MARDOLUM-221757 format. One record per atom (N, C-alpha, C, O): x, z, y; residue in one letter. Coordinates in pm, whole numbers, plus 32768, in hexadecimal, padded with zeros to 4 digits. Layout:
BEGIN
XZYA/...
! end
This chain:
BEGIN
80447FFC7F80M/7FFB80197FF9M/804B7FFB8077M/801D7FAA80C7M/80C8803C8091R/812C805C80E8R/81537FC88115R/81377F9F8186R/81957F7B80B9I/81D37EDA80D2I/813F7EC380F5I/813B7ED8816EI/80D97EA880D2F/805E7E58810DF/804C7E5D81A7F/803A7DFE81F4F/80547EDE81C2L/804D7F15822FL/80B17EE882AEL/808D7EBA831AL/814D7F078279C/819D7EC282D0C/81A67E1D82CFC/81E27DE08328C/816E7DE38270L/81617D4B8281L/80E97D2282D2L/80DB7CB48307L/809A7D8082D5A/803C7D578338A/80447D8983D5A/7FED7D708428A/80BD7DD383EEA/80C27DF6845EA/81137D908490A/81007D6A8503A/817D7D53843BV/81E17CF58459V/817A7C7784A0V/81807C558516V/81107C378429L/80A67BCA845EL/808B7BF184ECL/80BB7BB18549L/802F7C6C84FFL/80177C8B8561L/80607C9785F8L/802D7CAF8666L/80D47C8085D8G/814A7C868665G/815C7D3A8682G/81937D6086E9G/812F7D8F862AL/814E7E2C864CL/81BE7E488607L/81E97E0685A8L/81FF7ECB8645T/82957EE98636T/827A7F6D85C0T/82E27F9A858FT/82177F9B859CA/823780048569A/828A800E8504A/82B1808284F3A/82C57F9E849AC/83217FC28458C/839F7FA6846DC/83F87F968419C/83A77FA18506S/84507F6B8533S/845D7FE485B2S/8407803A85C7S/84C17FD885EES/84F98057866AS/848F801486CFS/845A7FA586D1S/8486807A871CP/842B80748799P/84687FF78808P/84DF7FDC880FP/841A7FC68844P/84727F5188AFP/84937F8A8916P/84637FF88933P/84FF7F3C8975D/85327F6D89D9D/84C77F6E8A3FD/84977EFF8A55D/84927FD78A87T/84437FC38AFCT/84817FC08B87T/84407FC08BF0T/84E77FBE8B7FT/85417F988C23T/851B7F2A8C4FT/85307EC28C10T/84DA7F2E8CC6E/84CF7EA38D15E/85217E878D5DE/85507EE48D9FE/854D7E158D6EE/85C77DCA8DBDE/85707DB88E36E/84F77DA78E40E/85E27DC38E9DT/85A37D848F21T/85B07D178F5FT/86127CEE8F9ET/852B7CD88F49P/85467C4B8F6BP/85877C1B8FEEP/85837C5C9056P/85C57BA18FDFP/86277B5E9059P/859C7B5990BBP/85237B4B90A7P/86057B719148A/85957B4C91A8A/857C7AB591C2A/85CB7A5C91A3A/85067AA491FDP/84CE7A169201P/855F79C59239P/85C179FF9268P/85557967922CL/858278DE924FL/85A778FC92FDL/8618790F932AL/853378FB9344H/852B78ED93C4H/856D798493F7H/859C797D9468H/857579E293C9K/85AE7A4793E1K/863B7A8793BFK/86657AF993D2K/867E7A07937DQ/87237A10934FQ/875A79EA93B9Q/873E797993E3Q/87BA7A3F9404L/88157A289452L/887379CC941BL/889179DB93A5L/88A079799456P/892A7921945EP/89AB795C9431P/89EF799D9480P/89DC7941938FL/8A5C79989381L/8AC279C29402L/8AFE796D9443L/8ACA7A3F9418G/8B127A67947BG/8AF37A989503G/8B2E7AD8955AG/8A757A5B94F1A/8A057A819585A/89EC7B1395A6A/89DA7B609547A/89EA7B39960BA/89CE7BAD9626A/89747BB896C2A/89817B5F9716A/89337C0D96D3F/88C57C23975BF/89387C82979DF/89847CD6976BF/89237C53981FE/89707CAF989EE/88E57CF198D0E/888F7CA098F1E/88C27D8598DBE/885B7D899934E/887D7D8C99D6E/88ED7D959A09E/880B7D839A14P/88217DA59ABFP/88707E0D9AF9P/885B7E859AEAP/88DD7DD19B48G/89227E339B6DG/899B7E709B1FG/89E77EC29B53G/89A87E429A9BA/89E87E889A49A/8A827E6A9A63A/8ACE7EBD9A31A/8AB17E129A9EV/8B3E7DB39AD7V/8B1F7D8B9B84V/8AC57D419BAAV/8B757DC89BD0E/8B887DA59C4EE/8BB37D2F9C43E/8C0A7D0B9BF4E/8B767CE49C97P/8BD87C479CC1P/8C537C569CF4P/8C817CB19D39P/8C9C7BC49CB6H/8D317BD09CEDH/8D2F7B739D46H/8CF37B0E9D20H/8D647B6B9DC7E/8D837B149E2DE/8DCE7AB29E07E/8E407AC89DDEE/8D957A299E0EI/8DE479C19DEBI/8E1C796F9E54I/8DD179419EAAI/8E8E795B9E55D/8EEE791F9ECDD/8EF978919EA3D/8F2878829E33D/8EDD78399ED9T/8EFD77919EB3T/8F13776B9F52T/8EF476FC9F7DT/8F4777CB9F9DD/8F547775A031D/8FDC7798A04ED/90067749A0A2D/904277F9A02AH/90C777D5A020H/912077D79F8FH/917178169F4BH/90DD77769F96L/9132770E9F08L/91E9770A9F0EL/922376E89F75L/9225772A9EAAL/92B276FF9EC4L/92C476669EB7L/9267763C9E72L/930776169ED4P/9320758C9E97P/936475869E50P/93C775CE9E46P/9334750A9DE9S/935674D29D89S/941074AA9D6BS/945C74909DC8S/943174AD9CFBQ/94B074689CF2Q/94A873B69D05Q/944E73669CECQ/953373A79D3FP/952B731A9D73P/951172AF9CE7P/953D72C89C77P/94E4726A9CFBA/94EE71EF9C88A/956571CC9C60A/95BD71AE9CB1A/957471CA9BF6D/9608717A9BC8D/95F9714E9B2FD/95F471A29AD4D/95F370CB9B1AP/95D3708F9A7CP/963670A69A56P/9625709299DEP/96C770D09A67Y/973370EB9A11Y/975071719A18Y/97CA717D9A0DY/970572029A29A/9733727F9A2EA/9747728A9994A/97067250993DA/97BF72EE9983P/97CF72E798EFP/978E734398A2P/978A73BA98BEP/975B73119843I/96FD736497D2I/972D732A9753I/96FF72C6971EI/979273759727D/97EA733F96ABD/97BF7375963AD/97DD733795D3D/977073F5962BS/9741743395A8S/96D073CE9590S/96C773A1951ES/967773A595EEI/95E7736095D0I/961472EC95B9I/95DF72AC955FI/969872A49611I/96A3721395CAI/96CC72189528I/969171D894D1I/973D72709510R/9766729B947CR/96F3728C941CR/9703724393BBR/967E72CC942FR/960072FF93F9R/95CB728593D5R/959A72739365R/95D17219943EG/956671969438G/94F471A39446G/94B2713D9430G/94B772079468R/944A721C9488R/941B7267950AR/946F72B4953AR/93A8725E9548L/939872D695B1L/93317326956BL/92ED72EE9515L/931C73AB9588V/92A1740B9550V/924E742A95C8V/927874489638V/91C1741B959BV/9172742A963BV/9113747995F5V/90EE74639581V/90ED74D4963DG/90807549962AG/8FF974F0967DG/900374CB96F2G/8F8874D99630V/8F1174AF9671V/8EAB7502962CV/8EC8755995D9V/8E2374E09656D/8D867505961BD/8D7D749E95C0D/8DA4742A95D1D/8D4074D6954FQ/8CEA748394EAQ/8C84742C94F7Q/8C7073BB94CAQ/8C34748B9553S/8BB37443954BS/8B87745395FES/8B1E748C9618S/8BBF74309648Q/8B82742A96DEQ/8B84737E96ECQ/8BE4733396FDQ/8AEA735F96DDY/8AE072E496F4Y/8AF27292975FY/8AB772B197C7Y/8B487216975EL/8B5671CA97C6L/8BEC720697FDL/8C2F71BE9848L/8C1E729097D6L/8C9E729E9808L/8CEF72AE97ACL/8D5F728297C4L/8CDB72F19723S/8D3572F896C7S/8CCB73159638S/8C8473789626S/8CD772B895F1F/8C6072F59580F/8C837291950FF/8CB172219527F/8C6C72BA94A3R/8C83728093FCR/8C13721F93D6R/8BA7725593BER/8C19719193CBD/8BCB713493CDD/8BBF71259352D/8C1670E49318D/8B23717292EBP/8B3C7169927EP/8B4370E4923FP/8B8270C991D8P/8AF2708A9292A/8ADA6FF5925BA/8B706FA09232A/8B7D6F6391C7A/8BDC6FA7929AL/8C3B6F9C92A5L/8CD26FFA9251L/8D3D6FC9922BL/8CB8704A924DG/8D0270B79233G/8D6770D59268G/8DCF70ED922BG/8D5570DC9313E/8DDF70F59353E/8DBA713F93DDE/8D45715893FBE/8E127158941DQ/8DFB71B49492Q/8DD4715194E6Q/8E0170E294CAQ/8D6F715A956ER/8D5C70FF959FR/8D49716E9655R/8D4871E89664R/8D3C70FA96C1G/8D13713C9741G/8D6F713297A5G/8DE3711C9780G/8D5A713E9820F/8DBF713D9899F/8E317182988EF/8E95714598B2F/8E4271FC9862E/8E947254984DE/8F0F71F797DDE/8F8271D297F3E/8EB871EC9762V/8F0471A596E4V/8F4871129713V/8FA770E396D5V/8F1370D8977CD/8F4F705A97AFD/8FCD7083980BD/903A704D97F5D/8FC070DD986FL/9026711598A5L/90857141983FL/90F77132986AL/9083716797E1A/90F9719C9754A/913871329766A/91A7712F979CA/90E470A6972CH/9119706096EFH/9179701A974BH/91E56FF09720H/914F700897E2E/918F6FCB983CE/922D7018984EE/92966FD8984BE/92277094985EI/929970EB985EI/930970EA97FBI/937C7111980FI/92CB70B0977BA/9335709C970FA/934C7002970DA/93B16FD496D9A/92E86FAF9749R/93196F409753R/93AF6F0D97BER/93FB6EAC97BFR/93A26F7697FED/94096F8C987CD/94886FA39826D/94E76F559832D/948D701397CCI/94E2706A97A1I/9524701F9727I/959F701C971CI/94CB6FDD96C5F/951A6FB99644F/94ED6F1E9651F/95116ED795F4F/949A6EDA96C3H/94676E4996B8H/94276E2C963AH/94396DC09603H/93C06EAB95F5N/93816EA395A8N/93066F0A95D7N/931F6F8195E7N/92876ED695ECP/92226F28961DP/91E16F7E95B0P/91AB6FE895D2P/91E36F5B953AK/91DF6FB094A3K/923E701A949DK/921970799458K/9299702394C7A/92F5709A9496A/92C6711A94DEA/93147150952DA/9250714D94CAV/922C71C794F9V/9201720C946CV/91E871D39402V/920072A6948FE/919F72F59428E/915F7326945EE/9191734B94C7E/90E37348944FF/909B73989491F/9067741E9432F/9052742793B9F/905D74749493R/90367500946FR/8FCF753A9494R/8FDF754A950DR/8F55756F9470Y/8EF17594948FY/8EEC762F94B7Y/8EE4768C9467Y/8EF27637954CV/8F0C76BA959EV/8E7D770795C4V/8E3276B595FAV/8E4D777295BBD/8DFA77AA95E7D/8E0B77C3968ED/8E7D77CA96BCD/8D8D77D196EBS/8DB077E69764S/8DF27856978FS/8E38784497F3S/8DED78DE9757A/8E3379599766A/8EAF79379742A/8F0179659792A/8EE278F796E6D/8F7B78D796D5D/8FC5786E9722D/9025784096E4D/8FB678499778R/8FE477A997B9R/906477D497E4R/90C4778797E3R/907178799816T/910478859858T/917278CB97D4T/91ED78C597CET/91187906977BS/9168794B971BS/91B778FA96B0S/921B7915966DS/9172789A96B7V/919A7815964CV/921677E09680V/926777B8962DV/923877D8970CL/92C2779F9764L/931778089765L/938E77F09754L/92E5789B9778Q/934C78FE9772Q/9399790696E8Q/9414790896E1Q/935D7909969CN/939A78FB95E6N/93B0788995C5N/93B1788D954AN/93C8780195F0N/93FB779995E5N/93B17750954CN/93EA770F94F4N/934E776B9555T/92D877259502T/92BD768A9516T/92B3763494BET/92B3767795B7V/92AE75F495D2V/931575B9962BV/937376069641V/93197554965DD/9369752996DAD/930F75309750D/9334756597B9D/929C74FE9742L/924374D797A7L/91DF750897A0L/91BE7506972AL/917B754897F1V/90ED755E97E2V/909D74E3985BV/90BD74CF98D0V/904374AD981AI/8FF074579863I/8F5C7477982AI/8F1D743697D7I/8F3C74DB9863R/8EB875129845R/8E54756398ACR/8E3075D7989FR/8E3175049919T/8DEB752B9977T/8E36758B99C7T/8DEF75CD9A12T/8EA175A099CCV/8EE776129A0BV/8EC0760D9ABAV/8EB7759B9AE8V/8EAD766F9B0BS/8E9176629B7ES/8F0F76AA9BA7S/8F4477029B64S/8F4176749C32I/8FC876AB9C77I/8FB676FD9CCAI/8F8476D39D33I/8FD2777C9CC4T/8FCB77E99CF8T/9049783A9D24T/90AF78329CDFT/904778859D90R/90BC78BD9DAAR/90F579439D35R/916379649D07R/907079729D27D/90A979CA9C96D/90E6797B9C2ED/915979949C0AD/90A679229BFDR/90D678C29B83R/915E78AA9B98R/91A978B29B37R/919878869C28Q/921378429C20Q/927F78C39C35Q/92EE789A9C56Q/9275794B9C29E/92A979AC9C04E/92D7799B9B55E/934879AF9B2AE/926A79759B0AK/928179799A70K/92C678E09A3DK/932378D499EDK/928178739A80V/92AA77F09A52V/92C877879AD2V/92A077A19B43V/931077139AB4L/933376BA9AFEL/92A5765C9AF6L/926076519A91L/929076299B5FF/922275A69B72F/925775339B90F/92BB75399BD8F/922A74B29B65S/9247743B9BAAS/91F874259C40S/91BB747C9C7ES/920773BB9C5FE/9198739C9CC4E/9127736C9C9FE/912473229C3CE/90BB73879CE1P/901773839C96P/901273179C71P/904F72B99CA4P/8FC4730E9C0DY/8F8272679BC2Y/8EFC72659BB0Y/8EC1720B9B74Y/8ECC72BD9BDEL/8E2B72A89BF6L/8DCD73319C68L/8DDE73AA9C58L/8D95730B9CA9W/8D5473699D0CW/8CC0738D9CE9W/8C6E73359CD0W/8CAB73EB9CE9T/8C1D74279CAET/8BD174969D02T/8C0D74D79D59T/8B5174A99CE7N/8AF7750A9D33N/8AAE755E9CD3N/8A75753A9C6CN/8ABD75EC9D11T/8A90765A9CA0T/89E9763D9CD5T/89C076409D49T/898176149C2BR/890E76139C54R/88B176669BFFR/88E176D29BDDR/884776519BDBL/87F476939BA6L/87C576199B3CL/87E975AE9B6EL/878476059AC0A/872675EF9A87A/86D0762F9A3CA/86EB76A19A15A/865375ED9A1AA/85D4763C99E1A/858275D599ABA/8588756199D3A/853F75F9995BL/84B375A2991BL/846275789976L/843075C599C8L/844B74F79973R/83C574AC9990R/834574F999A8R/8305750F9941R/830F75299A21G/82A575659A33G/82D576019A57G/827A76449A88G/8345763D9A47S/833476D29A2AS/831B77049AA2S/8311777F9AA8S/830876AF9B25G/82F777009BACG/837177109BE0G/837977269C59G/83D0770B9B9FI/8452772B9BE1I/849876D39C38I/84E176849BFBI/849876C89CC4S/84DB76709D06S/854776A39D59S/858176599DA9S/856C77399D46S/8609773F9DA9S/862377C49D72S/85D978029D26S/86A077ED9DA4I/86BD78709D55I/868678F39D98I/86C079599D70I/862C79049DEBA/85B779569E0BA/855F79619D90A/853A79D19D6BA/853D78FC9D54D/84D3791C9CF3D/850479579C57D/84C179639BF0D/858079729C6FV/85C4799F9BF1V/85E97A3F9BF9V/86197A7E9B9AV/85CF7A6D9C66S/86057AEC9CA2S/85D97B749C34S/86077BE59C41S/85857B4F9BD6T/85647BBD9B63T/855A7B819B14T/84FC7BAD9AD2T/859E7AF69ACBE/85747AB09A4CE/86147AA19A1FE/867F7AB49A5AE/85F17A7899A3T/86967A7B994ET/86C479FC996FT/868679939963T/87517A1099A3L/87BE799E99B6L/8812797E9956L/886479D7993FL/881D790F990AC/88A178DF98B4C/88FC78AA98E4C/88EA7857993DC/899D78D398ACT/8A1478B39911T/8A5178E59892T/8A3779349838T/8ABE788398BCT/8B4478B89852T/8BA3790B988FT/8BB5790C9909T/8BF9796C981CG/8C5179C6985CG/8CCF797198A5G/8CF278FB989DG/8D0879EB98F6N/8D8179AE9948N/8D617937997EN/8DA378D5995CN/8CE7792799EBS/8CD578AF9A1FS/8C9678E89AB7S/8C6979569AD8S/8CA978719AF9I/8C9B789A9B8EI/8BDC78969B9DI/8B9478D39BECI/8BC178469B42A/8B1F78549B37A/8AF178DE9B0FA/8A8478F99B42A/8B2A79469ABBL/8B1679BA9A95L/8B127A039B1CL/8AB27A439B48L/8B9D79EC9B60E/8B877A609BC7E/8B417A1F9C61E/8B3F7A6E9CBFE/8B1179A99C73E/8ABE797C9CAAE/8A1779D39C81E/89CF7A0B9CD4E/8A0079CA9BFFA/898E79E79BE2A/89847A919BF1A/89167AC99BF3A/8A077ADA9BFCR/89F87B579C0ER/89D67B909CA7R/89A87BFB9CCER/89FC7B229CE5R/8A1F7B189D75R/89A77B2C9DBAR/89847B8D9DFER/89557A9D9D96R/88DE7A709DD2R/884F7A8F9D87R/87DA7A849DADR/887E7AB39D23A/880A7ADB9CB9A/88137B779C96A/881D7B799C1BA/88147BE99CC0P/885D7C5F9C9DP/87DA7CA09C62P/87F57CF09C08P/87837C979C73G/86FB7CC69C07G/86DD7C779BB1G/86647C729B9EG/87297C239B64A/871D7B9F9B09A/87587BD99AA6A/87BB7C1B9AC5A/87337BD59A22R/877E7BC99991R/87BF7B709981R/879B7AFD999ER/88367B90994BK/886F7B149946K/88A47AF298ACK/88D87B559879K/88A37A8E9864L/88C47A7397D9L/89597A3597E0L/896979CA981BL/89B67A6F97AAV/8A4F7A5397C8V/8A5C7A039736V/8A467A3F96CDV/8A7F7979973AV/8A8D793896A6V/8B22792C9691V/8B73796396DCV/8B4978D59615R/8BC378989632R/8BD678349652R/8C477819967BR/8B6C77CC964CN/8B827739964AN/8AEA772496AAN/8A8E777596ACN/8AEE76BA96E6W/8A827677973CW/8A0D766596F7W/89A076979713W/8A3475F89670S/89C775E69621S/8980763395F5S/8913760B95CES/89A776D895E8D/8972774395C7D/8905775C9639D/889677819614D/8919774E96AFC/88C1775E9726C/886077089700C/87F3774296FDC/8859766F96D7L/87F0762C96C8L/87997660965AL/871F765B9668L/87C7768B95FBL/878A76AE958AL/872E772E95BAL/86B7772E959AL/876177989604A/8715781A9642A/86B977E4969CA/8654782896B2A/86C8777296D8L/8661773A973DL/85E8773096FDL/857D775F9725L/860276D99675Q/858E766D963DQ/854C76DE95E8Q/84D376DD95D5Q/85AB775095ABQ/856877BF9556Q/8531782395AEQ/84FD787F956DQ/852C78319626H/84F4787696A7H/8527790396B9H/84E2795D96E8H/85A279119692Q/85F0797D967FQ/861E797B9716Q/863079EC9744Q/86317928975AA/865E79179801A/85F678BE9851A/85C2785C981CA/85DE78DF98C1D/857F78AC9928D/85C97835995DD/858E77CB9972D/865378469974A/869777DB99B7A/873A77CB9986A/877378159936A/876A776D99BFI/880277649993I/8860774A9A1EI/885176EE9A6FI/88B777A89A20I/890D77799AB9I/898A77649A8CI/89D177A59A40I/899B76FC9AC9G/8A3E76C39A87G/8A6376379AFBG/8A25761F9B62G/8AD075F09AC9D/8AEB756E9B36D/8AAC75099B07D/8A8C74F89A91D/8A8F74A39B8DD/8A0A74399B5AD/8A6273F39B2AD/8A40738C9B63D/8AC773D09AE5R/8B09737E9AA4R/8AE373AD9A01R/8AC0735899B0R/8AEC742199E3I/8AC274649969I/8A157453995CI/89D1743798F9I/89F5746A99CFL/8951749699B3L/892E73CE99AAL/88BE73AA9984L/898A737299CBA/895172F899B2A/894272D29916A/88E9729B98D5A/89A872FC98FCG/89A772FF9857G/8933734D9800G/8912731E9794G/890173AF9829I/88B474019803I/882C73939816I/87EB737097B4I/881073699892Q/87A8733B98A8Q/879E72B1983FQ/873D72849802Q/882472879847A/87F2720C97F9A/87EF720F9772A/87D371A79736A/880F72939725Q/87C572AF96A6Q/872372C2969FQ/86DD72929645Q/86F273139710D/8682734796F5D/863373219785D/864C735D97EDD/85B6729A977CP/857A725E97F6P/853372CB983EP/851E72B798B5P/850E7336980CY/84B573A49842Y/850D73FE9893Y/84D7745098DEY/858873F7988AV/85D9744398DEV/85FC73F39965V/8620737E9964V/85EB744F99F1V/85ED74249A63V/867574589AC2V/867B74D09ADAV/86C0741A9AE7V/873474439B47V/871174519BBDV/86FD73E79BF9V/86FD74CE9C07L/86CC74EE9C80L/872E74A49CDAL/879A74789CB0L/870774989D4BS/877C74469DC2S/87A474CA9E2CS/880074B69E7BS/877375249E2CE/87CB75A19E57E/885475CB9E34E/886E75F19DC2E/88A575C79E8CS/892C75D99E71S/8968767A9E8AS/894F76B69EF3S/89B876B59E1BL/89BF77349E24L/8A57775E9E66L/8A7D77B89EB1L/8A9776EB9E21H/8B3076DD9E3DH/8B6A76679E3DH/8B2D76099E0BH/8BE776549E73H/8C2975D89E69H/8CAA75E59E33H/8D0176269E6EH/8CC775939D95D/8D4775C99D62D/8D9D753A9D5FD/8D7974D69D9DD/8E1875419D09Q/8E4E74E49CF1Q/8EA3750E9C66Q/8EE475779C64Q/8E9E74B79BF6Y/8EC574A99B81Y/8F7274629B7AY/8F9773F29B9CY/8FBB74CA9B47G/903574A69B2FG/9060749A9AABG/901174C29A56G/90EA745F9A7AV/9106746A99FEV/916674D59A03V/91B074D69A66V/9178754D9992S/91CC759E99A6S/922175D2994AS/91FC75DE98D5S/929675F69970A/931276129915A/932D76A39928A/92EE76F09970A/93B976C598C5A/93EE775098E0A/944877439961A/949576E8997FA/942877B799A3L/949177C79A05L/952F778799F7L/957777599A50L/95457794997AS/95F1776F9963S/95D076DF995BS/963D76A9994AS/95837692995EN/958C7604994AN/956175AC99C1N/94F4757499C2N/95AA75A49A13E/959B75619A92E/95BF74DF9A61E/9587748C9AA8E/960474A89A06S/963E743499F6S/95A673FA99C4S/9582739F9A0ES/956174119976I/94D973CB9943I/949673B399C3I/9483734299EFI/9474741F99FEI/942274299A6AI/944E73909ADFI/93FD73419B10I/94CD73919AEDR/950C73009B43R/94DD72899AE7R/94BC721F9B1DR/94D972939A72R/94B872189A28R/941E71E79A2AR/93FF716F9A30R/93AB72679A23V/935572539A19V/930872109ACEV/92B071BC9AE3V/935972609B2CN/935472239BADN/937071A59BC7N/933071689C1CN/93CC71729B88A/940F70DF9B7DA/939E708A9B50A/937E70219B87A/935E70C49AE0T/92E9707C9A92T/927F705A9AE5T/92606FE69B02T/924070CA9B0FL/91D270D39B87L/91DE708B9BF3L/917E70589C2CL/9278707E9C24A/92806FFD9CA1A/92786F989C6CA/921E6F569CA0A/92B06F5D9C10R/929C6EF39BC3R/91F96EAC9B9FR/91D76E389BB2R/91AD6F149B69I/91316EFE9B38I/90EB6EC49BA8I/90BC6E529BA7I/90E46F299C21H/90A86F059CA0H/90E16E799CC6H/90966E189CCAH/91686E6F9CE1A/917B6DDB9D1CA/915D6D6E9CBEA/91446D009CEFA/915C6D759C79D/91416D0B9BF2D/909B6CE19BCAD/90716C7C9B92D/904E6D5E9C03G/8FCC6D469BF4G/8FB96D699B6FG/8F4C6D409B47G/90016DAE9B10T/8FC76DE89A82T/8F6B6E699AAAT/8F036E809A6CT/8F896EA59AF7W/8F2A6F299B25W/8E8D6EFC9B49W/8E276F1E9B0CW/8E986EA59BBCD/8E166E4F9BB1D/8DCD6E369B42D/8D5B6E5E9B2CD/8E166DEC9AF5R/8DD16D969A6ER/8D886E3499F1R/8D206E3F99AFR/8DF26E849A05M/8DDD6F0C99ACM/8D636F4599F2M/8CFF6F6699B1M/8D6B6F509A78Y/8CF26FA19AADY/8C736F569AA0Y/8C0C6F929A82Y/8C766EC49AB8T/8C086E959AB0T/8BAE6E959A18T/8B356E909A02T/8C356E9E99B5T/8BF46EA59918T/8BA36F20991BT/8B306F1398F3T/8BC16F81993CW/8BAE70119905W/8B3B7026996DW/8AD5704B9933W/8B2D701A99EFF/8B1070489A60F/8AB66FF59AC4F/8A6B70219B1BF/8AD16F699A9FG/8AB26F099B09G/89F96F1C9B2BG/89BF6F1D9B98G/89B86F2B9A8DS/891D6F299AC0S/88E76F9C9ACBS/886D6FA39ADCS/894F70309AC2R/8924709B9AC5R/895770FB9B6FR/895671769B76R/897570B79BC9E/898B70CB9C30E/8958714C9C74E/88FF712D9CC4E/897171E09C73S/891972299CAFS/891772229D14S/88C672649D56S/
! end
């Protein structure tokens, strides 16, 4: 009879003849729209005082010299450049072609062309926004071409080339959000990247707003789409790339700050900056810069 009862229990899906089930409940993962991008964190209003940004008293760059000595780079046979992997129009991995593309990528190829007579003699390494200085200081890369705005404070830590792009800090929001100026986000959530001028502008101009600080600008687009942020604050060249990926994103006309991007190198590497400045002079003179700009920004002028 006991054997019959146990068999019946098995058939009925009961566990009378086995050990008790584990009743521990696992905590379900947060819904997708509540999961923050990897490395992202909220900064509460007033948690960090804004830092003054000096772009009016910049040191001059190194004079251009196409023959400045860069023996170790020449021996290596390639230039190592830190870039973004997902900054559309500027520097992004094109999955269809399997290669890095964008305005900043084209600039790196032009520098390599002048050094090695081979525009493909470049090794790209992906660098987060917050690491743009440290990868130069620890010699991980020769140059960083990753939307680095030239400021007086940053000139104490790295060398800069002459500017290669001029930008304005603006807001981007979803169409129909009702956001038309910085005044409309005084108590909302703003997304931006760490160690950026945009973050300092957010702290200064919208002290009552919550800040979502992320590692890469593509994370801000995701946060905006998932309603984790009400607006993005960043440079208009960056926002143009975000807008190109999502037609529901609108870049506002209000300019909050004017910036210049420069190629950066370690303080001890004056010669490579002289080479970069020679390339910048050449591409402005022969029309290459204009062609690059038209390719990537010609139809998206802010």
